[in-house]
C-alpha positions as CSV (number, residue, x, y, z in Angstrom):
1,X,116.9,82.7,176.8
2,X,116.8,85.4,174.2
3,X,118.6,88.7,173.6
4,X,115.3,90.4,174.6
5,X,115.2,88.7,178.0
6,X,119.1,89.6,179.0
7,X,118.3,93.5,178.3
8,X,115.0,93.0,180.4
9,X,116.9,91.4,183.2
10,X,119.6,93.7,182.8
11,X,117.5,97.0,182.5
12,X,115.5,95.4,185.9
13,X,118.5,94.5,187.8
14,X,120.5,97.7,186.9
15,X,117.6,100.2,186.8
16,X,118.7,101.4,183.9
17,X,116.6,102.4,180.7
18,X,115.9,99.2,178.1
19,X,116.8,101.1,174.8
20,X,120.1,101.8,176.8
21,X,120.8,98.1,177.9
22,X,119.9,97.0,174.2
23,X,122.1,99.1,172.5
24,X,125.2,98.6,174.7
25,X,124.3,94.4,174.6
26,X,123.9,94.7,170.5
27,X,127.4,96.9,170.3
28,X,129.1,94.2,172.8
29,X,127.9,91.4,170.1
30,X,128.6,93.3,167.0
31,X,132.0,94.1,168.5
32,X,132.7,89.9,169.3
33,X,131.3,89.2,165.5
34,X,133.8,91.8,164.1
35,X,136.8,90.4,166.0
36,X,136.3,87.2,164.7
37,X,135.8,88.2,161.1
38,X,139.0,89.6,161.0
39,X,140.2,86.3,162.2
40,X,140.9,87.9,166.0
41,X,140.2,85.4,168.9
42,X,138.0,86.9,171.6
43,X,138.4,86.0,175.3
44,X,135.9,86.8,177.9
45,X,137.5,86.0,181.5
46,X,135.6,83.3,183.6
47,X,133.2,83.2,180.7
48,X,135.0,81.4,177.5
49,X,137.3,81.9,174.3
50,X,135.6,82.4,170.9
51,X,137.9,81.4,168.2
52,X,137.8,81.0,164.2
53,X,139.0,77.5,163.1
54,X,139.5,76.4,159.8
55,X,137.8,73.2,158.5
56,X,139.9,71.6,155.8
57,X,138.2,70.3,152.1
58,X,136.6,67.0,152.1
59,X,134.5,64.4,150.2
60,X,130.7,64.0,150.9
61,X,128.1,62.0,149.9
62,X,124.2,63.4,148.7
63,X,122.3,61.3,150.9
64,X,119.5,61.1,148.2
65,X,121.5,60.4,145.3
66,X,124.8,58.6,147.0
67,X,126.8,60.8,144.7
68,X,129.9,62.0,146.2
69,X,130.4,66.0,146.5
70,X,133.5,67.9,147.4
71,X,133.1,70.4,150.1
72,X,135.3,73.3,150.1
73,X,137.4,74.2,153.0
74,X,135.3,77.0,155.6
75,X,136.2,78.7,158.7
76,X,133.7,78.1,161.6
77,X,133.5,80.0,165.1
78,X,134.4,77.5,168.0
79,X,133.8,78.7,171.6
80,X,135.6,76.9,174.5
81,X,134.0,77.2,177.9
82,X,135.7,79.3,180.7
83,X,136.3,77.7,184.2
84,X,134.2,79.5,186.2
85,X,131.0,78.7,184.3
86,X,132.3,75.0,183.6
87,X,131.9,75.2,187.1
88,X,128.3,76.4,187.9
89,X,127.1,74.7,184.8
90,X,127.9,71.2,186.4
């Protein structure tokens, strides 16, 4: 399912113009990204929690040459599924 599919489904079900739904969906996604970029946690009750975690630096290996390569520390976004979603997906 794509963002466009979500917009179309909400638009049909709620009888709201697609352009308005698209704007709200995009604003929601932008707010989530903005909060995560500032190191905040985003919790959507019964859906899940988005959190920024740090991956520590490590030594990797180039698969072509076999040479060891240092991989720097970086931040990644993790998602933990909420209970309601976990039950429905089972």
